[in-house]
C-alpha positions as CSV (number, residue, x, y, z in Angstrom):
1,M,12.1,12.1,16.1
2,H,13.7,8.6,16.2
3,G,15.8,7.0,14.0
4,W,15.7,8.3,10.3
5,R,12.1,9.3,10.5
6,G,12.4,12.9,10.7
7,R,15.5,13.3,8.0
8,A,15.1,14.9,4.7
9,A,15.2,11.9,2.1
10,P,15.8,11.9,-1.6
11,R,13.6,12.0,-4.3
12,L,11.4,8.7,-5.1
13,R,11.9,8.2,-9.0
14,L,9.7,5.4,-10.2
15,Q,10.8,3.9,-13.6
16,P,8.7,3.7,-16.6
17,G,7.0,0.3,-17.4
18,P,4.2,-1.1,-19.5
19,T,2.1,-2.1,-16.2
20,A,4.5,-2.3,-13.2
21,P,8.1,-1.3,-12.3
22,R,10.5,-2.6,-15.3
23,D,12.2,-4.8,-12.7
24,L,12.7,-5.7,-9.0
25,T,15.3,-3.0,-8.5
26,D,13.2,-0.1,-8.6
27,I,13.1,-0.3,-4.7
28,P,13.8,3.1,-3.1
29,R,17.0,3.3,-1.3
30,D,17.8,3.6,2.1
31,P,17.2,7.2,3.1
32,T,20.2,7.3,5.5
33,A,22.5,6.4,2.4
34,P,24.7,9.4,0.8
35,R,22.6,11.9,-1.0
36,D,23.0,11.9,-4.6
37,P,23.8,15.3,-5.7
38,T,20.8,15.5,-8.3
39,D,18.2,14.7,-5.5
40,S,15.8,17.5,-4.4
41,P,17.7,19.6,-1.6
42,P,16.4,18.9,1.9
43,G,13.3,21.3,2.8
44,T,12.0,21.2,-0.7
45,D,8.7,19.6,-1.5
46,P,10.5,16.5,-3.4
47,T,7.1,15.0,-4.6
48,S,3.5,15.2,-5.8
49,P,0.5,12.7,-5.5
50,R,0.6,12.2,-9.0
51,D,4.4,10.9,-8.9
52,L,3.0,7.8,-7.3
53,I,2.1,6.8,-10.7
54,P,4.8,5.5,-13.1
55,P,4.5,6.7,-16.8
56,G,3.0,4.1,-18.9
57,T,0.9,2.3,-16.2
58,R,-2.7,1.9,-16.7
59,H,-4.9,4.6,-14.9
60,S,-8.0,6.6,-16.0
61,P,-7.3,9.5,-18.0
62,G,-7.1,12.5,-15.9
63,A,-7.5,10.5,-12.6
64,D,-6.5,12.0,-9.4
65,P,-5.8,10.3,-6.0
66,T,-8.4,10.0,-3.5
67,R,-7.6,12.2,-0.4
68,I,-8.7,12.6,3.2
69,S,-7.7,15.7,5.6
70,C,-6.8,14.1,8.8
71,K,-7.4,16.6,11.5
72,D,-5.7,15.9,14.8
73,V,-3.6,13.0,13.3
74,P,0.1,13.7,12.7
75,A,1.7,12.5,9.9
76,E,3.9,10.0,11.5
77,T,1.3,8.6,13.5
78,L,-0.8,7.8,10.0
79,Y,2.5,6.2,8.9
80,D,2.8,3.9,11.7
81,V,-1.0,3.0,11.3
82,L,-0.2,1.9,7.8
83,H,2.8,-0.3,8.4
84,D,1.3,-1.8,11.8
85,T,-0.1,-5.1,10.9
86,R,-1.1,-6.0,14.5
87,Y,-3.4,-3.1,14.4
88,R,-4.9,-3.3,11.0
89,K,-6.6,-6.5,12.5
90,K,-8.5,-3.9,14.6
91,W,-9.7,-1.4,12.1
92,D,-9.6,-3.1,8.5
93,S,-12.6,-5.3,8.8
94,N,-12.2,-6.5,5.0
95,M,-8.9,-8.1,5.5
96,I,-8.9,-11.8,6.2
97,E,-5.3,-12.4,6.9
98,T,-2.0,-10.3,6.4
99,Y,1.5,-11.3,7.3
100,D,5.2,-10.3,6.2
101,I,7.1,-12.8,4.2
102,G,10.5,-11.3,4.6
103,R,12.8,-8.3,4.2
104,L,14.8,-7.2,1.4
105,T,16.3,-3.8,2.8
106,V,15.6,-1.7,5.7
107,N,12.9,-0.1,3.8
108,A,11.6,-2.8,1.6
109,D,9.8,-6.1,2.3
110,V,7.7,-8.7,0.9
111,G,4.2,-9.5,2.4
112,Y,0.5,-11.3,1.9
113,Y,-2.9,-9.7,2.1
114,S,-6.1,-11.7,1.6
115,W,-9.0,-9.3,1.0
116,K,-13.0,-10.3,1.9
117,C,-14.8,-9.3,-1.3
118,P,-18.8,-9.2,-1.0
119,S,-20.7,-12.3,-1.7
120,P,-20.9,-13.8,-4.4
121,L,-17.6,-12.5,-5.9
122,K,-14.7,-14.6,-5.1
123,N,-12.0,-13.3,-2.6
124,R,-8.9,-11.8,-3.6
125,D,-5.3,-11.9,-2.4
126,F,-2.0,-10.4,-3.0
127,V,1.7,-11.0,-2.8
128,T,3.5,-7.5,-2.7
129,L,6.6,-6.1,-2.6
130,R,6.2,-2.8,-0.3
131,S,8.8,-0.1,0.0
132,W,8.5,3.3,2.3
133,L,10.4,6.3,2.5
134,P,10.3,9.5,4.9
135,L,10.5,12.6,3.0
136,G,11.1,15.1,5.6
137,N,8.0,15.5,7.6
138,D,6.1,13.6,5.2
139,Y,5.9,9.7,4.1
140,M,5.4,7.7,1.3
141,I,4.6,3.8,0.9
142,I,4.2,2.0,-2.2
143,N,3.9,-1.6,-3.5
144,Y,3.5,-3.8,-6.5
145,S,2.8,-7.3,-7.2
146,V,5.5,-10.0,-7.3
147,K,5.5,-13.6,-7.6
148,H,7.3,-15.7,-4.9
149,P,7.8,-19.6,-5.4
150,K,6.7,-20.4,-1.5
151,Y,3.6,-18.7,-2.1
152,P,1.8,-19.2,-5.4
153,P,-1.8,-18.7,-6.1
154,R,-4.3,-20.5,-3.7
155,K,-7.5,-22.4,-4.6
156,D,-9.8,-20.4,-2.5
157,F,-8.6,-17.0,-3.6
158,V,-8.3,-15.2,-6.6
159,R,-4.7,-13.7,-6.9
160,A,-5.0,-10.2,-7.8
161,V,-2.4,-7.9,-9.1
162,S,-1.1,-4.2,-7.7
163,L,0.0,-2.8,-10.7
164,Q,1.2,0.3,-8.4
165,T,-0.6,1.1,-5.4
166,G,0.8,4.1,-3.0
167,Y,0.1,6.0,0.1
168,L,1.6,9.7,0.0
169,I,1.4,11.6,4.1
170,K,1.9,15.1,3.8
171,A,2.2,17.0,7.0
172,N,-0.6,19.7,7.5
173,G,0.2,22.1,10.0
174,D,0.7,21.3,13.5
175,G,-1.0,17.8,14.4
176,A,-2.6,17.0,11.0
177,C,-1.9,15.4,7.9
178,I,-3.4,14.9,4.5
179,L,-3.6,11.5,3.2
180,Y,-3.1,10.7,-0.6
181,Y,-4.1,7.4,-2.0
182,L,-3.5,6.0,-5.6
183,T,-4.0,2.7,-6.9
184,Q,-3.8,0.2,-9.9
185,V,-5.2,-2.9,-9.2
186,D,-6.2,-5.6,-11.7
187,P,-8.7,-7.8,-9.7
188,R,-8.3,-10.7,-12.5
189,G,-11.5,-12.4,-13.4
190,S,-14.2,-10.6,-16.1
191,L,-16.4,-8.8,-13.4
192,P,-19.6,-6.9,-14.4
193,K,-19.5,-3.4,-15.1
194,W,-22.0,-2.6,-11.9
195,V,-19.1,-4.2,-9.7
196,V,-16.4,-1.7,-11.1
197,N,-18.7,1.1,-10.8
198,R,-19.6,0.2,-7.1
199,V,-16.0,-0.3,-6.0
200,S,-15.2,3.0,-7.7
201,Q,-17.7,4.9,-5.7
202,F,-17.6,3.0,-2.2
203,V,-14.7,1.1,-1.5
204,A,-11.8,3.8,-1.7
205,P,-13.4,6.7,0.1
206,K,-14.7,4.2,2.6
207,A,-11.0,2.9,3.3
208,M,-9.9,6.4,3.7
209,K,-12.4,7.3,6.6
210,K,-11.3,4.0,8.1
211,I,-7.8,4.8,8.0
212,Y,-8.4,8.2,9.3
213,K,-10.5,7.1,12.7
214,A,-7.9,4.3,13.1
215,G,-5.4,7.1,13.2
216,L,-7.5,8.7,15.9
217,K,-7.4,5.7,18.0
218,Y,-4.1,4.3,17.4
219,P,-1.8,6.4,20.0
220,E,-3.7,4.9,22.9
221,W,-3.7,1.4,21.3
222,K,0.2,1.6,20.8
223,R,0.7,2.5,24.4
224,R,-0.8,-1.1,25.4
225,H,1.0,-2.8,22.7
226,D,4.7,-3.0,22.5
227,P,5.0,1.0,22.0
228,E,8.7,0.7,21.3
229,Y,8.4,-1.7,18.8
230,K,8.3,-0.2,15.3
231,P,10.5,-2.0,12.7
232,W,9.5,0.2,10.1
233,V,11.2,2.9,12.0
234,Y,14.0,1.0,13.9
235,P,15.5,-1.3,11.1
236,E,17.3,-3.4,14.1
237,Q,14.1,-4.5,15.5
238,N,13.5,-6.2,12.3
239,T,13.8,-10.2,12.7
240,L,12.2,-11.4,9.5
241,P,14.1,-13.7,7.2
242,S,16.1,-12.2,4.4
243,V,14.6,-12.3,1.0
244,S,17.0,-12.3,-2.2
245,L,15.5,-10.5,-5.4
246,A,16.7,-13.6,-7.2
247,E,13.7,-15.2,-5.4
248,L,11.2,-12.9,-6.8
249,S,9.7,-11.8,-10.3
250,V,7.1,-9.1,-11.1
251,Q,3.6,-10.4,-11.2
252,H,2.1,-9.7,-14.4
253,A,-1.6,-10.1,-14.6
254,D,-1.8,-12.4,-17.9
255,S,0.2,-14.9,-16.4
256,L,-2.7,-15.6,-13.9
257,E,-6.0,-17.6,-14.2
258,N,-9.0,-15.4,-15.4
259,I,-11.8,-15.9,-13.5
260,D,-15.4,-15.2,-15.3
261,E,-17.8,-13.4,-13.0
262,T,-19.8,-11.3,-15.6
263,G,-23.0,-13.5,-14.7
264,L,-23.4,-12.2,-11.2
265,P,-26.7,-10.3,-10.7
266,E,-26.0,-6.9,-8.9
267,E,-29.2,-7.8,-6.6
268,H,-27.5,-10.5,-5.2
269,L,-24.4,-8.6,-3.6
270,S,-24.0,-9.1,0.0
271,T,-24.9,-6.3,2.3
272,S,-21.3,-5.7,4.1
273,D,-19.5,-2.4,5.2
274,H,-18.0,-2.2,1.7
275,E,-20.7,0.3,1.4
276,S,-21.9,1.4,5.1
């Protein structure tokens, strides 16, 4: 194991809030910091998939996380896949653009992501605060939307809001893992009911399969592309500019423009790998 990747880490406590973390101080602390005596002891299961959702946030009653069993993909490999923005361009065909904006701590940063929606829907983009934690042999990555003064909403995108999105990667025996995914996203805009149904049926399961396939191919790709460069594992490699919490605020959906797309007919939806 390299760096702090393999160390047991304290339990991540997500704070209650109406639609997002209460404030920008709800960032998981550096796992190398001294352990709080009230934290779960090393070697115990520190979290469950439901812990990715903070109490009080909007979600469907009884909703469970999407999960996929990833045979022949170790948990640490899938963790790398979800972090590596250079590799994401190889497997995420719905992505238009993604880049890191700046770092907050050794395990938190701010980034930009734009997503290609099926025509005739308008494309969406996000500015999110992302944080991550190794949890023994398991890993967690969470994000939620923030406002950054240098990255306001763009005219060519609808600025969507991640209320809380999380990945939990649990080791599952030798060289395998289980990936859990939970998301609460407000896409903004008044979307037709058929769009919501289509997304819930196809997008998340399709994305999980693509992540799994990406995990199978990642070791070979990484061997040819800066194999030692992993700033999410080795913080000393991170050259991003520092971002101050004073520059950021939680992005609330009701402060964004609401685009009416309810009149879009289902038969005009473009064919794409959103459903393939």
